[in-house]
C-alpha positions in Angstrom: -55.1 -26.3 36.6 -51.5 -25.6 37.3 -50.4 -28.5 35.2 -52.5 -27.3 32.3 -51.0 -23.8 32.4 -47.5 -25.0 33.2 -47.2 -27.4 30.3 -47.9 -24.8 27.6 -45.7 -22.4 29.4 -42.9 -24.9 29.6 -43.3 -25.8 25.9 -43.2 -22.1 25.0 -40.1 -21.5 27.1 -38.4 -24.5 25.5 -39.1 -22.9 22.1 -38.3 -19.3 23.1 -34.8 -20.0 24.5 -33.3 -21.3 21.3 -35.0 -18.6 19.3 -33.5 -15.9 21.6 -30.0 -17.5 21.4 -30.3 -17.8 17.7 -31.3 -14.2 17.3 -28.4 -13.2 19.5 -26.1 -15.3 17.2 -27.5 -13.7 14.1 -27.0 -10.2 15.6 -23.4 -11.0 16.6 -22.7 -12.4 13.1 -24.1 -9.2 11.4 -22.2 -7.0 13.8 -19.0 -8.9 13.1 -19.6 -8.8 9.4 -20.3 -5.0 9.4 -17.0 -4.5 11.3 -15.1 -6.6 8.8 -16.7 -4.7 5.9 -15.7 -1.4 7.4 -12.2 -2.6 7.9 -11.9 -3.9 4.3 -13.4 -0.6 3.0 -10.8 1.4 4.9 -8.0 -0.8 3.6 -9.3 -0.5 0.1 -9.5 3.3 0.3 -5.9 3.4 1.6 -4.7 1.1 -1.2 -6.5 3.2 -3.8 -4.9 6.4 -2.4 -1.4 4.7 -2.6 -2.0 3.6 -6.1 -3.2 7.0 -7.2 -0.1 8.6 -5.5 2.2 6.2 -7.3 0.6 6.7 -10.7 0.5 10.5 -10.3 4.2 10.8 -9.4 6.6 11.5 -12.3 9.1 8.9 -11.1 6.7 6.5 -9.5 8.0 5.3 -6.2 9.8 7.7 -3.8 12.8 5.4 -3.4 13.1 5.1 -7.2 12.9 8.9 -7.6 15.7 9.3 -5.1 17.9 6.7 -6.9 17.3 8.4 -10.2 18.3 11.8 -8.9 21.5 10.3 -7.5 22.3 8.6 -10.8 21.7 11.8 -12.7 24.0 13.7 -10.3 26.7 11.0 -10.8 26.4 11.2 -14.5 26.8 15.0 -14.5 30.1 14.5 -12.5 31.3 11.9 -14.9 30.6 14.1 -17.9 32.5 17.0 -16.2 35.5 14.7 -15.6 35.5 13.5 -19.1 35.5 17.0 -20.5 38.4 18.0 -18.3 40.3 14.9 -19.3 39.6 15.6 -22.9 40.8 19.1 -22.6 44.0 17.9 -20.8 44.7 15.4 -23.5 44.2 17.9 -26.2 46.5 20.4 -24.4 49.2 17.6 -24.0 48.9 16.6 -27.7 49.1 20.2 -28.8 52.1 21.0 -26.6 54.1 17.9 -27.7 53.0 18.0 -31.3 51.7 14.4 -31.0 49.1 13.1 -33.4 46.3 12.3 -30.9 43.0 11.0 -32.2 
């Protein structure tokens, strides 16, 4: 009698063990996939925020904005120097009676 009961039990055990391990593998795979999806979604949200910040800014990139401000400041200084130089040349031409053009 033990042999009759033991044989089906052994067969069932042989079939159950791979099924249990397979189910564990599927569960681990789904868990890993959901973690990867969550990580990708977070990365995508961050990228979308950075793009919208970049598009919404008047100058675009922060470094570009700082460089443009510096260039504008330098241009203002150059214009002031040119005006002073022009005034000085005009005064010299007037004082000497030279025909400056």
